[in-house]
FIFI-771164 format. One line per 3 residues: number of its first residue (from 1); for each residue x, z, y of N, C-alpha, C. Coordinates in steps of 0.05 Angstrom, whole numbers, plus 5000, padded with zeros to 4 digits. Each point is the difference from the previous one (the first is absolute). Layout:
BEGIN
NUM> X,Z,Y,X,Z,Y,X,Z,Y | ...
***
This chain:
BEGIN
1> 5017,5000,4976,4983,5000,5024,5018,5000,5025 | 4994,4983,5019,5015,4999,5025,4998,5027,5014 | 5021,5007,5015,5001,5026,5014,4976,5002,5019
4> 4995,4979,5016,4978,5001,5019,4974,5005,4987 | 4996,4986,4977,4975,5004,4985,4997,5028,4988 | 5023,5010,4991,5000,5027,4988,4993,5021,5022
7> 5012,4997,5023,4994,5019,5022,4971,4998,5009 | 4991,4975,5002,4972,4996,5008,4981,5011,4980 | 5006,4998,4974,4983,5012,4980,5000,5030,5001
10> 5023,5011,5006,5002,5030,5004,4982,5009,5022 | 5000,4985,5022,4983,5007,5023,4971,4998,4992 | 4993,4978,4986,4972,4996,4992,4991,5023,4982
13> 5017,5009,4982,4992,5022,4982,4997,5026,5016 | 5017,5005,5020,4997,5024,5017,4974,5000,5015 | 4991,4976,5008,4974,4999,5014,4977,5008,4982
16> 5004,4998,4974,4979,5006,4981,5000,5029,4990 | 5020,5015,5007,5001,5028,4992,4976,5015,5011 | 4987,5017,4984,4976,5014,5010,5008,5023,5019
19> 4982,5008,5017,5006,5022,5019,5010,5025,4986 | 4990,5006,4976,5008,5025,4987,5030,4999,4993 | 5011,4976,4996,5029,4998,4994,5016,5006,5025
22> 4992,4989,5022,5014,5005,5025,4999,5030,5008 | 4978,5013,4994,4998,5029,5005,5019,5015,4982 | 4999,4993,4974,5016,5013,4980,5030,4997,5005
25> 5008,4977,5010,5029,4995,5004,5012,5019,5021 | 4984,5006,5020,5010,5019,5021,5004,5028,4989 | 4981,5009,4983,5003,5027,4989,5022,5002,4979
28> 5011,4978,4992,5023,5000,4981,5026,5003,5014 | 5001,4998,5026,5025,5002,5015,5012,5028,4997 | 5026,5003,4997,5012,5027,4997,4995,5018,5024
31> 5000,4988,5024,4995,5016,5024,4971,5011,5000 | 4981,4984,4989,4972,5010,4998,4999,5023,4981 | 5012,4996,4977,4998,5021,4979,5012,5026,5009
34> 5023,4999,5014,5013,5024,5008,4989,5013,5025 | 4988,4984,5018,4990,5011,5025,4970,5008,4998 | 4985,4988,4982,4971,5005,5000,4994,5030,4997
37> 5013,5016,4984,4993,5029,4998,5002,5014,5027 | 5019,4992,5017,5002,5012,5027,4976,4992,5017 | 4989,4976,4996,4978,4991,5016,4975,5017,4995
40> 4999,5013,4978,4977,5017,4993,5000,5027,5014 | 5023,5008,5011,5001,5027,5012,5012,5000,5029 | 5012,4978,5009,5012,5000,5027,4981,4988,5020
43> 5003,5007,5025,4986,4987,5022,5011,4971,5002 | 4982,4982,5008,5008,4972,5000,5025,4994,5016 | 5001,5009,5025,5022,4993,5017,5027,5010,4989
46> 5000,5024,4989,5024,5011,4988,5009,4983,4976 | 4980,4992,4984,5006,4984,4976,5011,4972,5008 | 4988,4988,5020,5008,4974,5009,5029,5000,5011
49> 5007,5021,5014,5027,5002,5011,5020,5002,4977 | 4994,5017,4980,5018,5002,4978,5003,4973,4985 | 4978,4986,4996,5001,4975,4986,5016,4979,5015
52> 4997,4998,5026,5016,4982,5016,5029,5007,4998 | 5006,5026,5003,5028,5010,4999,5014,4991,4975 | 4986,5005,4977,5012,4993,4975,5003,4969,4997
55> 4980,4986,5010,5002,4970,4999,5023,4989,5016 | 5006,5012,5023,5021,4991,5017,5028,5002,4987 | 5003,5018,4981,5026,5004,4987,5000,4991,4970
58> 4980,4984,4993,4999,4989,4973,5016,4974,4999 | 5027,5003,5001,5017,4976,4998,5028,5010,4991 | 5016,4981,4989,5027,5007,4991,5000,5026,4984
61> 4983,5000,4979,4997,5024,4983,5021,5001,4978 | 5001,5023,4987,5019,5003,4977,4989,4989,4974 | 4976,4989,5001,4987,4989,4976,4974,4989,5009
64> 4983,4993,4980,4974,4990,5006,4983,5021,5014 | 4984,4991,5019,4984,5018,5016,4982,5018,4984 | 4989,4989,4978,4981,5016,4984,5014,5021,4983
67> 5027,4999,5000,5015,5019,4984,5018,5017,5019 | 5014,4987,5018,5021,5014,5016,4990,5010,5027 | 4976,4992,5008,4992,5008,5027,4974,5017,5000
70> 4977,4987,4995,4975,5014,5004,4997,5025,4982 | 5007,4999,4975,4998,5024,4984,5019,5023,5008 | 5021,4993,5014,5019,5020,5008,4996,5011,5028
73> 4990,4983,5018,4998,5009,5028,4973,5014,5006 | 4978,4990,4988,4974,5012,5006,4998,5029,4992 | 5010,5008,4976,4998,5029,4993,5015,5019,5018
76> 5018,4989,5017,5015,5018,5018,4982,5011,5022 | 4977,4987,5004,4982,5009,5021,4978,5017,4987 | 4996,5025,5009,4980,5017,4988,4972,4987,5001
79> 4986,5003,4978,4973,4988,4998,4981,5015,5018 | 5001,5026,5000,4983,5017,5017,5015,5023,5011 | 4995,5008,5024,4983,4986,5019,5016,4977,5013
82> 4986,4981,5012,5015,4979,5013,5013,5011,5025 | 5022,4988,5009,5015,5012,5023,4984,5000,5025 | 5006,5019,5018,4986,5001,5025,5014,4985,5022
85> 5025,4991,4995,5016,4985,5020,5015,4979,4985 | 5001,4975,5011,5015,4979,4986,5030,5007,4997 | 5011,5016,5017,5028,5007,4998,5006,5015,4974
88> 4980,5012,4988,5004,5013,4974,5008,4980,4979 | 4991,4976,5003,5007,4979,4980,5030,4994,5000 | 5012,5003,5024,5029,4996,5001,5014,5020,4982
91> 4991,5025,5001,5012,5021,4984,4997,4994,4970 | 4977,4989,4992,4995,4994,4972,5016,4976,4991 | 5004,4980,5017,5011,4974,4991,5030,4996,5006
94> 5011,5015,5019,5028,4996,5007,5019,5003,4976 | 4996,5021,4983,5018,5003,4977,5000,4976,4981 | 4977,4988,4997,4998,4976,4982,5015,4977,5012
97> 4994,4993,5025,5013,4977,5013,5030,5004,5004 | 5009,5024,5003,5028,5005,5003,5016,4994,4975 | 4986,4997,4977,5014,4993,4975,4995,4971,4992
100> 4985,4985,5016,4993,4973,4994,5021,4980,5010 | 4998,4975,4991,5016,4979,5011,4993,4997,5030 | 5019,4991,5016,4996,4997,5029,4988,5025,5012
103> 5010,5023,4992,4987,5025,5008,4999,5004,5031 | 5020,4991,5014,5000,5003,5029,4977,4984,5012 | 4997,4975,4991,4978,4983,5011,4973,5012,4993
106> 4997,5010,4976,4974,5010,4991,4994,5027,5014 | 5019,5016,5005,4995,5024,5016,4993,4994,5028 | 5013,4980,5012,4993,4991,5027,4972,4990,5001
109> 4992,4984,4980,4973,4989,5000,4979,5023,4996 | 5007,5019,4984,4982,5023,4996,4995,5014,5027 | 5021,5006,5015,4997,5014,5025,4987,4982,5021
112> 5007,4974,5001,4990,4982,5020,4969,4998,4998 | 4990,4998,4976,4971,4998,4998,4986,5027,5004 | 5009,5021,4986,4987,5026,5001,5000,5011,5029
115> 5020,4994,5015,5002,5011,5027,4988,4982,5021 | 4987,4978,4992,4989,4980,5019,4972,5007,5009 | 4992,4989,5022,4973,5003,5010,4980,4988,4981
118> 5007,4977,4987,4983,4987,4981,4993,5019,4977 | 5020,5013,4989,4996,5019,4978,4980,5021,5008 | 5003,5011,5024,4982,5022,5008,4971,4990,5005
121> 4998,4975,5009,4973,4988,5003,4986,4997,4973 | 5015,4990,4980,4988,4996,4974,4995,5027,4987 | 5017,5020,5004,4997,5027,4989,4973,5012,5008
124> 4992,4995,5024,4975,5012,5010,4976,4981,4997 | 5003,4979,4985,4979,4979,4999,4982,5003,4975 | 4981,4982,4998,4983,4999,4977,4999,4971,4989
127> 4989,4995,4977,5000,4973,4989,4988,4979,5018 | 4978,5007,5013,4986,4981,5018,5018,4991,5022 | 5015,5019,5012,5018,4993,5022,5022,4982,4991
130> 5012,5007,4977,5023,4984,4990,4990,4972,4992 | 4977,4998,4988,4989,4974,4992,4995,4982,5024 | 4988,5012,5021,4993,4984,5024,5025,4992,5016
133> 5022,5016,4997,5024,4995,5015,5023,4989,4983 | 4993,4989,4977,5020,4993,4979,5021,4981,5011 | 4991,4978,5012,5019,4980,5011,5018,5011,5021
136> 4990,5017,5018,5016,5012,5021,5020,5020,4988 | 4992,5014,4979,5019,5018,4987,5023,4985,4988 | 4994,4977,4988,5021,4983,4988,5021,4993,5022
139> 4991,4990,5022,5018,4993,5022,5016,5024,5010 | 4986,5022,5003,5012,5025,5010,5021,5011,4980 | 4995,4996,4974,5019,5010,4980,5026,4984,5002
142> 4997,4973,5004,5024,4984,5003,5017,5009,5024 | 4986,5005,5023,5014,5010,5024,5013,5027,4995 | 4986,5017,4987,5010,5027,4995,5026,4999,4983
145> 5000,4982,4980,5023,4999,4981,5021,4980,5009 | 4996,4987,5024,5019,4980,5010,5003,4977,4981 | 4978,4991,4988,5000,4978,4982,4977,4980,5007
148> 5004,4975,4992,4978,4981,5003,4977,5008,4981 | 4975,4998,5009,4978,5009,4983,4999,4986,4973 | 5010,4975,4998,4998,4986,4974,5022,5008,4980
151> 5019,5017,5008,5021,5008,4982,4988,5015,4976 | 5015,4998,4977,4989,5009,4975,4993,5030,5001 | 5017,5017,5011,4994,5029,4999,4976,5007,5018
154> 4996,4985,5022,4977,5005,5017,4975,4991,4986 | 5001,4975,4988,4977,4990,4986,4992,5018,4976 | 5020,5011,4986,4994,5017,4978,4988,5027,5009
157> 5010,5011,5022,4989,5024,5011,4971,4996,5008 | 4994,4977,5010,4972,4994,5007,4983,4997,4975 | 5012,4990,4979,4985,4999,4974,4994,5029,4992
160> 5019,5018,5003,4995,5028,4993,4977,5011,5017 | 5000,4993,5026,4978,5010,5018,4974,4988,4990 | 4999,4975,4992,4976,4988,4990,4990,5014,4975
163> 5019,5007,4982,4992,5015,4976,4989,5027,5007 | 5011,5013,5021,4989,5026,5008,4971,4997,5009 | 4993,4978,5014,4973,4996,5008,4982,4996,4975
166> 5009,4983,4981,4984,4995,4976,4995,5026,4985 | 5020,5017,4999,4996,5026,4985,4979,5017,5013 | 4997,4997,5027,4980,5016,5014,4974,4985,5003
169> 4997,4978,4986,4975,4985,5000,4995,4982,5023 | 5021,4994,5016,4997,4983,5023,5010,4972,4994 | 4983,4980,5001,5007,4973,4994,4998,4981,5023
172> 4989,5009,5023,4995,4983,5022,5024,4999,5019 | 5022,4987,4991,5023,4997,5017,5012,4972,4995 | 5014,4990,5019,5010,4972,4999,5030,5000,4994
175> 5006,4992,4975,5028,4998,4991,5010,4971,5002 | 4983,4982,5011,5006,4972,4999,5026,4991,5012 | 5009,5012,5021,5024,4990,5014,5026,5010,4987
178> 4998,5021,4983,5024,5012,4989,5010,4985,4976 | 5026,4992,5000,5010,4983,4979,5006,5015,4974 | 5005,4985,4979,5009,5013,4975,5028,5010,5004
181> 5006,5024,4989,5028,5010,5002,5017,4985,4979 | 5017,4983,5010,5016,4983,4982,5023,5016,4988 | 4999,5004,4974,5021,5014,4986,5007,4985,4975
184> 5017,5012,4983,5010,4987,4976,4977,4993,4981 | 4980,5017,4998,4978,4994,4982,4983,4976,5009 | 4995,4999,5026,4985,4977,5010,5016,4974,4995
187> 5025,5001,5006,5017,4976,4996,5001,4993,4970 | 5000,5020,4983,5001,4995,4971,4975,4985,4991 | 4977,5006,5011,4975,4986,4993,5004,4970,5007
190> 5009,4995,5024,5005,4972,5009,5019,4986,4981 | 5022,5014,4993,5020,4988,4983,4989,4994,4973 | 4984,5018,4988,4989,4996,4974,4979,4977,4999
193> 4988,4995,5023,4981,4978,5002,5015,4973,5006 | 5026,5002,5003,5016,4976,5005,5003,4991,5028 | 4991,5018,5019,5001,4992,5028,5029,5003,5011
196> 5007,4984,5020,5027,5001,5011,5004,5026,5016 | 5025,5009,5000,5007,5023,5016,4999,4993,5030 | 4988,5017,5016,4996,4995,5029,5007,5025,5015
199> 5001,4998,5027,5005,5024,5016,4975,5017,5001 | 5004,5024,5011,4978,5020,5000,4975,4990,5014 | 5004,4987,5023,4977,4991,5015,4984,4980,4985
202> 5014,4981,4986,4986,4980,4984,4986,5012,4976 | 5013,5020,4988,4988,5014,4977,4975,5014,5009 | 5000,5013,5023,4976,5014,5010,4978,4980,5005
205> 5007,4977,5012,4979,4979,5005,4989,4989,4974 | 5017,4997,4980,4991,4990,4974,4978,5017,4989 | 5003,5026,5001,4981,5019,4988,4976,5004,5019
208> 5004,4996,5026,4977,5002,5018,4981,4977,4995 | 5011,4976,4994,4982,4978,4993,4985,5005,4974 | 5014,5013,4981,4986,5007,4975,4977,5019,5005
211> 5006,5020,5017,4979,5020,5007,4976,4986,5013 | 5006,4982,5018,4978,4986,5014,4982,4985,4981 | 5012,4988,4979,4983,4986,4980,4984,5020,4983
214> 5012,5023,4994,4986,5020,4984,4976,5011,5016 | 5004,5004,5026,4979,5012,5016,4976,4981,5005 | 5004,4974,4996,4977,4982,5001,4979,5008,4979
217> 5010,5008,4976,4982,5007,4978,4994,5030,5001 | 5019,5016,5009,4997,5029,4999,5011,5012,5026 | 4984,5001,5021,5010,5008,5027,5008,5030,5001
220> 4994,5016,4980,5008,5028,5000,5029,5004,4992 | 5012,4979,4989,5028,5003,4992,5018,4998,5024 | 5020,5018,5002,5019,5001,5022,5028,4997,4989
223> 5020,4999,5017,5027,4998,4992,5008,5025,4984 | 4987,5022,5005,5005,5024,4984,4995,4994,4970 | 4978,4987,4994,4993,4995,4973,5019,4979,4988
226> 5005,4978,5014,5018,4979,4990,5028,5011,4995 | 5011,5015,5019,5026,5011,4997,5001,5018,4975 | 4980,5017,4997,4999,5018,4977,5000,4985,4974
229> 4984,4978,4998,4999,4985,4976,5027,4987,4993 | 5012,4987,5020,5025,4986,4996,5022,5020,4992 | 5000,5023,5014,5021,5020,4995,4998,5010,4971
232> 4975,5003,4990,4997,5011,4973,5007,4980,4978 | 4993,4974,5004,5004,4981,4978,5028,4988,5001 | 5014,5003,5022,5026,4987,5003,5020,5005,4978
235> 5005,5025,4990,5020,5004,4980,4990,4997,4971 | 4975,4994,4996,4989,5001,4973,5004,4974,4985 | 5004,5002,4974,5001,4976,4983,4971,4989,5000
238> 4997,4975,4992,4973,4989,4998,4981,5017,4983 | 5009,5010,4978,4983,5017,4983,4993,5026,5014 | 5019,5012,5013,4995,5025,5015,4981,4995,5023
241> 5004,4977,5013,4983,4993,5023,4971,4996,4991 | 4996,4987,4978,4973,4996,4990,4987,5027,4994 | 5014,5018,4987,4988,5026,4994,4994,5015,5025
244> 5017,4999,5020,4996,5014,5025,4975,4989,5015 | 4998,4974,5001,4977,4987,5013,4974,5006,4986 | 5001,5001,4974,4976,5008,4984,4991,5028,5008
247> 5020,5018,5002,4994,5028,5007,4987,5001,5028 | 5008,4982,5017,4989,4999,5027,4972,4986,5002 | 4991,4990,4977,4973,4988,5000,5000,4970,5004
250> 5023,4987,4996,5001,4971,5005,4988,4983,4978 | 4995,5012,4977,4987,4985,4978,5016,4976,4991 | 4986,4977,4996,5012,4976,4990,5021,4988,5019
253> 4998,5008,5026,5020,4990,5019,5028,5010,4994 | 5002,5023,4987,5026,5013,4995,5019,4981,4985 | 4990,4988,4978,5018,4983,4985,5006,4974,5015
256> 4982,4990,5015,5004,4976,5015,5021,5004,5022 | 4999,5024,5013,5020,5006,5020,5028,5004,4988 | 5001,5016,4978,5026,5007,4989,5014,4975,4988
259> 4986,4980,4991,5012,4976,4989,5015,4984,5021 | 4994,5005,5025,5013,4984,5021,5028,5010,5006 | 5007,5024,4990,5025,5013,5008,5023,4996,4980
262> 5023,4992,5010,5025,5003,4986,5010,5028,5003 | 5013,5011,4980,5010,5027,5002,5029,4999,5011 | 5004,5012,5023,5027,5001,5012,5007,5029,5007
265> 5022,5010,4989,5009,5027,5007,5009,5000,5029 | 4996,5023,5013,5010,5003,5028,5009,5028,5005
***
């Protein structure tokens, strides 16, 4: 099968995935699994600040995020009661980041966000406020961290903020402008489908076009959902991918999607 045809078939199959699969794929994310228990007992603003903070430093890890990061960093923050001041999070998280790769940069990022005006606004907020101000928060987060808003760590932190809203039952927010966080797993999906290697901007545009086509059939799907799906299937063999997609409720589409993939270690 020609590469272009294989990629187009992949997109066509994604447009046919049922809504229940897109919902299930988000709850399979390691950050969802590890953060959700806190959402049950913390105030929303406090929870959102922690989630963004952890998202901003989810890079250059000592291993896979689902093993080396989320299971290790989340338990360092007491489940109850939630902190009364965001500065308390610095006390909880500094020891962890001081032992991580690029520890100086990560400690600086921890302080820069927690001590910012944006952090304190979100800390005192509720889901409705964050949902209505979502796009402005994205731009403000880029300014706060001295990064372009489309950079991977900013986009991923906004994905974490979006997940925080979903955990609190808020779905009325616009994630449309925020790009996919381009990392090794996203590139691996492109590679396994036979697509040429491109720069980050072109890779983001490639998957934005995919999302646009999916949303014609299922407008509830956002880049949060697409990124989660690609991230999860990226390292799996075709057989493992089929099993995972069946677990997510993809039914007969699971085998049709998995057959499109060559298995490439990364």
